[in-house]
C-alpha atoms as a printed R data frame, in Angstrom:
   type eleno elety resid chain resno       x       y       z
1  ATOM     1    CA   MET     A     1 -48.854 -14.455  10.270
2  ATOM     2    CA   CYS     A     2 -46.809 -11.249  10.454
3  ATOM     3    CA   LEU     A     3 -44.993 -10.452  13.708
4  ATOM     4    CA   ARG     A     4 -44.380  -6.817  14.533
5  ATOM     5    CA   LEU     A     5 -42.370  -5.289  17.325
6  ATOM     6    CA   ASN     A     6 -43.878  -2.609  19.484
7  ATOM     7    CA   SER     A     7 -41.702   0.067  21.078
8  ATOM     8    CA   ASN     A     8 -41.282  -1.913  24.324
9  ATOM     9    CA   ASN     A     9 -40.059  -4.951  22.424
10 ATOM    10    CA   VAL     A    10 -37.740  -2.780  20.339
11 ATOM    11    CA   GLU     A    11 -36.148  -1.258  23.442
12 ATOM    12    CA   LYS     A    12 -35.746  -4.689  25.028
13 ATOM    13    CA   GLN     A    13 -34.130  -6.090  21.860
14 ATOM    14    CA   GLN     A    14 -31.774  -3.081  21.619
15 ATOM    15    CA   LYS     A    15 -30.637  -3.589  25.213
16 ATOM    16    CA   ILE     A    16 -29.935  -7.254  24.528
17 ATOM    17    CA   TYR     A    17 -28.422  -7.086  21.033
18 ATOM    18    CA   GLY     A    18 -27.481  -3.420  20.613
19 ATOM    19    CA   TRP     A    19 -28.098  -1.165  17.646
20 ATOM    20    CA   ASN     A    20 -28.120  -2.616  14.147
21 ATOM    21    CA   GLU     A    21 -24.981  -0.732  13.090
22 ATOM    22    CA   LEU     A    22 -21.595  -1.654  11.742
23 ATOM    23    CA   LYS     A    23 -18.593  -0.291  13.591
24 ATOM    24    CA   LYS     A    24 -16.500   2.141  11.605
25 ATOM    25    CA   GLU     A    25 -13.092   0.749  10.720
26 ATOM    26    CA   LEU     A    26 -10.018   2.899  10.977
27 ATOM    27    CA   GLY     A    27  -8.411   3.766   7.654
28 ATOM    28    CA   LYS     A    28  -4.915   2.594   6.768
29 ATOM    29    CA   LEU     A    29  -1.991   4.931   7.135
30 ATOM    30    CA   MET     A    30  -0.541   6.365   3.930
31 ATOM    31    CA   TRP     A    31   2.927   4.854   4.438
32 ATOM    32    CA   LYS     A    32   1.400   1.402   4.954
33 ATOM    33    CA   LEU     A    33  -0.470   1.755   1.658
34 ATOM    34    CA   VAL     A    34   2.782   2.700  -0.085
35 ATOM    35    CA   LEU     A    35   4.647  -0.258   1.441
36 ATOM    36    CA   GLU     A    36   1.881  -2.645   0.372
37 ATOM    37    CA   GLN     A    37   2.589  -1.711  -3.236
38 ATOM    38    CA   PHE     A    38   6.064  -3.274  -2.923
39 ATOM    39    CA   ASP     A    39   4.674  -6.583  -1.647
40 ATOM    40    CA   ASP     A    40   4.458  -8.077  -5.142
41 ATOM    41    CA   MET     A    41   7.326 -10.369  -6.212
42 ATOM    42    CA   LEU     A    42   7.593  -8.771  -9.666
43 ATOM    43    CA   VAL     A    43   8.055  -5.326  -8.099
44 ATOM    44    CA   LYS     A    44  10.782  -6.706  -5.830
45 ATOM    45    CA   ILE     A    45  12.578  -8.218  -8.841
46 ATOM    46    CA   LEU     A    46  12.383  -4.927 -10.722
47 ATOM    47    CA   LEU     A    47  13.775  -3.028  -7.720
48 ATOM    48    CA   VAL     A    48  16.743  -5.410  -7.557
49 ATOM    49    CA   ILE     A    49  17.346  -4.907 -11.287
50 ATOM    50    CA   VAL     A    50  17.251  -1.122 -10.849
51 ATOM    51    CA   PHE     A    51  19.731  -1.340  -7.965
52 ATOM    52    CA   VAL     A    52  22.116  -3.551  -9.958
53 ATOM    53    CA   SER     A    53  21.827  -1.216 -12.946
54 ATOM    54    CA   LEU     A    54  22.680   1.810 -10.783
55 ATOM    55    CA   VAL     A    55  25.689   0.043  -9.277
56 ATOM    56    CA   MET     A    56  26.928  -0.926 -12.730
57 ATOM    57    CA   ALA     A    57  26.455   2.639 -14.005
58 ATOM    58    CA   TYR     A    58  28.358   4.008 -10.990
59 ATOM    59    CA   ILE     A    59  31.261   1.613 -11.586
60 ATOM    60    CA   ASN     A    60  31.288   2.439 -15.302
61 ATOM    61    CA   CYS     A    61  31.308   6.191 -14.521
62 ATOM    62    CA   HIS     A    62  34.076   5.836 -12.006
63 ATOM    63    CA   MET     A    63  36.247   3.919 -14.481
64 ATOM    64    CA   SER     A    64  35.584   6.192 -17.478
65 ATOM    65    CA   GLY     A    65  35.635   9.515 -15.606
66 ATOM    66    CA   GLU     A    66  32.143  10.503 -16.695
67 ATOM    67    CA   ILE     A    67  29.588  12.208 -14.472
68 ATOM    68    CA   PHE     A    68  27.344   9.682 -12.745
69 ATOM    69    CA   LEU     A    69  24.133  11.619 -13.393
70 ATOM    70    CA   GLU     A    70  24.822  11.727 -17.141
71 ATOM    71    CA   GLN     A    71  25.450   7.987 -17.169
72 ATOM    72    CA   VAL     A    72  22.183   7.261 -15.355
73 ATOM    73    CA   CYS     A    73  20.026   9.757 -17.269
74 ATOM    74    CA   GLU     A    74  21.371   8.992 -20.733
75 ATOM    75    CA   PRO     A    75  19.346   5.775 -21.235
76 ATOM    76    CA   MET     A    76  16.165   7.665 -20.352
77 ATOM    77    CA   LEU     A    77  16.655  10.203 -23.133
């Protein structure tokens, strides 16, 4: 047996249960998406290594009299 709803039943059901629709979710903010990228432990370890490397390059530059930017950029070339 197949049950069908007539328009009166449909209106009654909509008043009780509402429309059959999903609510639209708000999108995430761009800065939150960027911060989520740094949530991984490996990324945090790599950031610490970069910071330590920059501090060591700064100390080395200061002691040898070289320009800091040359000391930092040289390994990339």
